[in-house]
N, C-alpha and C positions, 0 to 999 in steps of 0.2 A: 185368726181372731188372737189382738194383742193383748199382753198381760195386764195392761189395764180395763179392758172389755170383758175378760176373765173373770177378773178381782168385781167387778159392778155385779155381773151375771151372780157370781156366789153369794156376792152379799145380801142379794133378795132373797136369794133360797134359804141361807143359813148362817148364822153368824158365826157357828162352830167352824163350817168348812173354812170361812173366812179366814177364823183366828189359825187354822189348819195350814192353810196355801199361806198365808203371812211369814209363818214361821219357816214353811221351806224354802222361800225366799229370801229369808234373813241368815239362816243356816246355811244356804248355797252362796252368798256374797261372803261369809265368812270362813268357807273353807281352804284350806290351805291349797287347794289345787286354783283356787279363784286368788286369792289375796298374797302368794307369795312368803307365807308365815316362814320362821324359821324352823329348817324341817330336816327332811331327810334328803338321800341322795338316791340318783337314777343307778340304774344298775342295766350294765348290758347285758342282754339277755344270750347272749352266743359267749363270752368271757364269762361273765360276772364278774366281770369290773364296776364298780361302784364309781359315779361321776358326778360334779358339782356342776348345776349352770348358775348363771346369773340372769334371773326375768329378762324380757326383753331384749335379750340378745341371744346372737347361736354361739358363744364362746360356755365353753365344757370343760372340764378338767378332772385327770382321774384321781382316785385317792395316791395312786402306785405314784404317780406324776408329780404331786403335790408332795408326796415324801420325798421325793428327789430335792426338790424346790427346796423346800426347808433344811433337808441334810446339807445344802450348801449355801445356806444361810448364815447370821445370827443363832436359829434357831437349832442347828445343829440336828444330830438325829436320837436322840433318848426318847422314843416317843413312847407314851403311855398307851393304854387300849384304846380309850376315847376318843371320838373325833365327828364333826357335825358338818351340816353342808347348811350354808346362809345364802339362800336363794335371793334375798331384797339386796346384799350387797355382792354376791357374787365372789364368795369366802368358802374353806375349811378351814374349819378350827379344829385342833390338833393337840389334845393334850401332852404335855411334857411332863418327866420327869427331874424336874429341875426345883433346886430349894430354894426358896426367899418365902423367911416368916409374913404370914398374914397373906400371900398370892397362891394363887393356883394358875401358873401359865400355860400358854397354848401359842402354838405354831399358827398365826392367821398367814395360810396364800392366799392370794389375790389369782381368781380363776381369768381374767383377760389380761393382768398386766404380768403373772406370770410371777411375782415376788412375794416375798415371806418375811414377816418381821415377829417377836416377838409381844404380846398381849399379856402383859402379869397380869393382871385381874385380880390385884390387891385392895382387898377390904378396909383398907387405911389405915387402922387397928395395928399399933405398932405392940407387941409383946413385953 
C-alpha cells in the first residue's frame, strides 16, 4: 500500500490519526538525516576520528586532516575549540583565535578540493 492509500484509509477513520501521520511525514522530511542540514560530523567507530562528508558524493575528510590542510594555508594553526561540518557544502568550519574587530573568523576547509581559506564572518559594524 502506498502513502496516498494509507492517508486515504486513515482520513476515512479518524481526522486525529490523519493529522498525526501528516506531522510524522513533515518531520521526517525536515530531519537532518534527510535534508543535509548544517550539522554533525560522522565518527569512525574504530578510530574515534570525526569525518565531514558532502551529501551526494563519496568524499569525506577527517577533522585531523582538515586541520593539517588549514595549517598549510592562510588559516594557520591557531584553532579555537569549536568546529562544525556543513554537509550541504562539504566543508569543515573550524573557529580561529584571530583578532579582528567585529569578526569571528573560521578556517573553512573544502572536503572535495582539500583547500582552505579564512571566512572572517564580520558583522559589518565597525567600533
